[in-house]
C-alpha positions in Angstrom: 0.0 0.0 0.0 1.2 3.5 -0.8 2.1 5.8 2.1 -0.5 8.6 2.4 -0.1 11.7 4.4 -3.5 13.2 5.3 -4.3 16.6 6.9 -4.7 16.1 10.6 -8.1 17.7 10.6 -9.3 15.1 8.0 -8.3 12.2 10.3 -9.7 13.8 13.5 -13.2 14.6 12.2 -15.2 11.8 10.7 -17.5 13.7 8.3 -15.3 16.4 6.7 -13.2 14.1 4.7 -13.8 16.3 1.6 -13.1 19.6 3.2 -9.6 19.6 1.9 -10.9 19.9 -1.6 -10.8 23.3 -3.4 -14.0 24.6 -4.5 -13.3 23.7 -8.1 -13.1 20.1 -7.1 -16.2 19.8 -4.9 -18.9 17.4 -5.8 -22.1 18.8 -6.8 -25.0 18.9 -4.3 -27.2 17.3 -6.9 -25.1 14.2 -7.1 -26.0 11.1 -5.0 -23.6 8.5 -3.6 -22.5 5.9 -6.2 -20.9 3.8 -3.5 -22.7 1.4 -1.3 -21.0 -0.4 1.6 -22.6 -3.7 2.7 -21.9 -5.9 5.7 -20.9 -9.5 5.6 -22.4 -12.0 3.0 -21.9 -15.6 2.8 -21.3 -15.6 -0.9 -18.1 -13.6 -0.4 -17.0 -14.5 3.1 -17.4 -18.2 3.1 -14.9 -18.9 0.3 -12.7 -15.9 1.1 -12.3 -17.0 4.7 -11.6 -20.6 3.9 -8.9 -19.2 1.4 -7.6 -17.1 4.2 -7.3 -20.1 6.5 -5.5 -22.0 3.8 -2.9 -19.1 3.5 -2.4 -18.7 7.1 -1.8 -22.4 7.7 -0.5 -23.8 4.5 0.2 -21.7 1.4 1.5 -18.4 2.5 2.3 -18.0 6.2 4.8 -15.3 5.5 2.4 -12.8 4.1 -0.5 -14.0 6.3 1.7 -13.9 9.2 0.9 -13.7 13.0 2.8 -10.5 13.3 0.8 -8.9 10.5 -2.4 -9.6 12.2 -1.2 -8.7 15.6 -0.1 -5.3 14.4 -3.3 -4.7 12.4 -5.8 -4.6 15.2 -6.8 -6.6 18.2 -9.8 -8.0 16.5 -7.8 -9.0 13.5 -5.4 -10.9 15.8 -8.3 -12.7 17.4 -9.4 -13.6 13.8 -6.0 -15.0 13.2 -6.0 -17.2 16.1 -9.5 -18.5 15.2 -8.1 -19.3 11.7 -5.3 -21.3 13.2 -7.5 -23.1 15.7 -10.1 -23.9 13.3 -7.6 -25.5 10.9 -5.9 -27.4 13.6 -9.2 -28.9 14.7 -10.1 -30.2 11.2 -9.5 -33.8 10.4 -6.9 -34.8 7.9 -9.3 -35.6 5.1 -10.9 -32.0 5.2 -7.4 -30.6 5.2 -6.6 -32.4 2.1 -9.8 -31.3 0.5 -9.1 -27.6 1.4 -5.8 -28.0 -0.3 -7.2 -29.4 -3.4 -9.7 -26.6 -3.7 -7.1 -23.8 -3.8 -4.3 -25.7 -5.5 -6.7 -26.1 -8.4 -8.3 -22.7 -8.5 -7.8 -19.3 -7.0 -10.4 -18.1 -4.7 -11.2 -15.2 -7.0 -12.5 -17.8 -9.6 -15.0 -19.3 -7.1 -16.3 -16.0 -5.6 -16.5 -14.4 -9.1 -18.8 -17.3 -10.1 -21.1 -16.5 -7.1 -20.9 -12.7 -6.9 -24.3 -12.2 -8.7 -26.2 -14.3 -6.3 -28.5 -12.7 -3.7 -26.7 -11.3 -0.6 -28.8 -13.7 1.6 -28.0 -16.9 -0.6 -27.3 -20.2 1.2 -24.3 -22.4 1.1 -26.3 -24.7 -1.2 -26.9 -21.9 -3.5 -23.1 -21.2 -3.6 -22.1 -24.8 -4.2 -24.8 -25.3 -7.0 -23.7 -22.0 -8.7 -20.0 -22.9 -8.8 -20.5 -26.5 -9.8 -22.8 -25.6 -12.6 -20.7 -22.8 -14.0 -19.3 -24.1 -17.2 -16.8 -21.4 -17.4 -14.9 -22.8 -14.5 -14.8 -26.3 -16.1 -14.3 -28.0 -12.8 -13.5 -31.8 -12.9 -15.9 -34.0 -11.0 -13.6 -34.8 -8.2 -13.2 -31.0 -7.6 -17.1 -30.4 -7.6 -17.3 -33.3 -5.0 -14.6 -31.6 -2.8 -16.2 -28.3 -3.2 -19.6 -29.5 -2.0 -18.0 -31.6 0.9 -15.7 -28.8 2.1 -17.9 -25.8 1.9 -20.9 -27.5 3.6 -18.7 -28.9 6.3 -16.9 -25.7 6.9 -20.1 -23.8 7.2 -21.9 -26.1 9.4 -19.0 -27.0 11.7 -17.3 -23.6 12.1 -18.4 -20.7 9.9 -22.1 -20.5 10.5 -21.8 -19.6 14.2 -18.8 -17.4 13.4 -20.3 -15.1 11.0 -23.7 -14.9 12.8 -21.9 -13.6 15.9 -20.1 -10.9 13.8 -23.1 -10.0 11.4 -24.7 -7.2 13.4 -21.4 -5.5 14.2 -20.4 -5.3 10.5 -23.8 -4.2 9.6 -23.5 -1.2 11.9 -20.1 -0.5 10.5 -21.6 -0.5 7.0 -24.5 1.8 8.1 -22.1 4.3 9.5 -20.0 4.3 6.3 -23.1 4.7 4.1 -24.3 7.6 6.3 -21.2 9.4 5.8 -21.2 8.8 2.1 -24.7 10.1 1.9 -24.1 13.2 4.0 -21.3 14.2 1.9 -23.0 13.5 -1.4 -20.2 11.4 -2.6 -20.2 10.5 -6.3 -16.8 9.2 -7.2 -17.9 8.5 -10.8 -18.9 12.2 -11.6 -15.6 13.3 -9.9 -13.5 10.9 -12.1 -15.2 12.1 -15.2 -14.8 15.9 -14.2 -11.1 15.5 -13.4 -10.2 13.4 -16.4 -12.5 15.1 -19.0 -13.6 11.6 -20.1 -17.3 10.4 -20.0 -17.3 6.7 -19.1 -19.2 4.2 -21.2 -21.2 3.0 -18.2 -23.0 4.5 -15.3 -20.8 2.6 -12.7 -21.8 1.8 -9.3 -19.5 0.5 -6.5 -20.6 -2.3 -4.2 -18.3 -2.9 -1.2 -18.6 -5.9 1.0 -16.9 -6.2 4.4 -14.7 -9.3 4.8 -12.6 -10.7 7.8 -9.5 -10.6 5.9 -7.1 -7.6 6.6 -4.4 -8.8 4.4 -5.9 -8.7 0.9 -9.1 -7.8 -0.9 -10.9 -9.1 -4.0 -12.4 -7.1 -6.9 -15.1 -8.1 -9.4 -17.1 -6.5 -12.2 -20.5 -7.4 -13.7 -23.0 -5.3 -15.6 -22.2 -1.7 -14.4 -21.2 -2.9 -11.0 -17.7 -2.6 -9.6 -17.5 -4.9 -6.6 -14.8 -5.0 -3.9 -14.3 -6.5 -0.5 -12.9 -4.3 2.1 -11.0 -5.1 5.2 -12.4 -4.6 8.8 -10.5 -1.6 9.4 -11.2 0.2 6.2 -12.0 4.0 6.6 -14.1 6.2 4.7 -11.0 7.4 2.8 -10.3 3.8 1.8 -13.7 3.4 0.6 -13.6 6.4 -1.6 -10.1 5.6 -3.0 -11.1 2.1 -4.3 -13.5 3.4 -7.0 -10.8 5.9 -8.2 -8.6 3.0 -9.2 -11.4 1.0 -10.7 -13.0 3.9 -12.6 -9.6 4.9 -13.9 -9.1 1.7 -15.8 -11.7 2.3 -18.5 -10.5 5.8 -18.9 -7.4 4.5 -20.7 -8.8 1.8 -22.7 -8.8 3.7 -26.0 -5.0 3.9 -25.6 -4.7 0.2 -26.0 -5.4 0.6 -29.7 -3.6 3.9 -30.2 -0.8 3.6 -32.7 1.3 6.2 -30.9 1.0 4.5 -27.6 1.7 1.0 -29.0 5.0 2.5 -30.6 5.9 4.2 -27.2 5.3 0.8 -25.4 7.7 -0.9 -27.9 10.3 1.6 -27.3 9.9 1.3 -23.6 10.5 -2.4 -23.8 14.2 -1.4 -24.4 14.3 0.4 -21.0 15.9 -2.2 -18.7 14.6 -0.7 -15.7 11.0 -0.9 -16.8 11.4 -4.4 -18.3 13.0 -5.9 -15.0 10.2 -4.8 -12.9 7.7 -6.1 -15.5 9.5 -9.5 -15.5 9.5 -9.7 -11.7 5.7 -9.4 -11.5 4.4 -10.9 -14.7 4.9 -13.7 -17.2 5.9 -12.9 -20.6 2.3 -13.8 -21.6 1.1 -10.6 -20.1 1.1 -8.1 -22.8 3.7 -5.4 -22.3 1.5 -2.6 -23.6 -1.1 -3.5 -20.8 1.8 -3.3 -18.2 2.4 0.3 -19.5 -1.3 1.1 -19.2 -1.2 -0.1 -15.5 1.3 2.5 -14.7 -0.9 5.2 -16.1 -4.1 3.7 -14.3 -2.3 3.6 -11.0 -0.8 7.0 -11.4 -4.0 8.6 -12.3 -5.8 7.0 -9.4 -3.1 8.5 -7.1 -3.8 11.8 -8.7 -7.4 11.6 -8.1 -6.8 10.9 -4.5 -4.8 14.1 -4.3 -7.3 16.2 -6.0 -10.2 14.8 -3.9 -8.8 15.0 -0.3 -5.2 16.2 -0.5 -3.4 12.9 -0.1 0.2 12.7 -1.2 2.2 9.6 -2.2 5.9 8.7 -2.0 5.7 4.9 -3.1 5.3 3.5 -6.5 3.2 0.4 -7.0 4.8 -0.3 -10.5 7.7 1.6 -12.2 6.3 4.9 -13.4 2.9 5.3 -11.8 4.5 7.7 -9.1 6.2 9.7 -11.7 2.9 10.0 -13.8 1.1 11.2 -10.6 3.7 13.8 -10.1 3.8 14.7 -13.7 0.0 15.4 -13.6 0.6 17.5 -10.5 3.5 19.5 -11.9 1.7 20.4 -15.1 -1.5 21.0 -13.2 -3.5 18.8 -15.6 -6.6 20.5 -16.9 -8.8 18.4 -19.3 -10.2 21.7 -20.8 -6.6 22.4 -22.2 -5.4 19.0 -23.1 -6.7 15.5 -23.1 -5.9 12.7 -20.8 -4.8 10.6 -23.8 -2.5 13.2 -24.9 -1.0 14.0 -21.6 -0.4 10.2 -21.2 1.5 10.0 -24.4 3.5 13.2 -23.5 4.5 11.6 -20.2 5.9 8.5 -21.8 7.7 10.6 -24.4 9.3 12.5 -21.6 10.5 9.3 -20.0 12.0 8.2 -23.2 13.8 11.6 -23.9 
């Protein structure tokens, strides 16, 4: 995560998160929130928590470490201990089944399959939806394992666990939604205003609380951008997420722009750029898409800066931080130059 420095007053007061904006950046009073925060839902939390347990105990204990949870919050550390205790109490067969589920598929694949289900869906609905999803093409043994483990995990452990936490997270969601409503938050309109680009869809953001403080999941269907958020997410976090998501379609025209493709070819000769690319992606990931990611991430940072005065000192990719600073330095104005042109000019400046 990037290091952000917020005005003290923004942190101290819960409902003036946008007072750091200048009057030219303020959201219109006629706009309604395009972000909705929801509490826990089985369709997300069941699989995500099983995957989290798998990472804590088997696959990735360094990233999902005890120290991380302990330093995150007291409740997160209690959750960590529950993940360890639960796994230890499972019999050997179920541990093998859990291993099979996530060796074969990522948790994102499973959740993406069920994300369109109703929020009050049952474990049977989840299993049936995944096992009937032809796009997943699950082998029969994995369908059986999925059915066996999810029903076992839910009935033996997760049902009681989520029920005890449900009201608490509903209240947290209610408070965030209240702040979004009072402040007339419309991230989509703000992104369009700052970028000068009208998006092709009237996007809405749905955010579901999850127990996992280490990582989040993102999905998209119809005009909905869906994210999971960690237990400790603030109103600032909730507004920042759509900035990144809405930034992605802003740059899609560049993917077929001949000048951009020529620049990305030249950038492939930049060893610094290529080394970072090779560290994170296989060669099957198109290099021009990697170049786009730098622009998307950089512009999302710039949106944060314009919206509530945050600053960044950390780069997620190679040139995203530089693009963010470039936009600040030129005081980017879409009424004077297009986002597409300024993106091309930025990469030209890198090559010069």
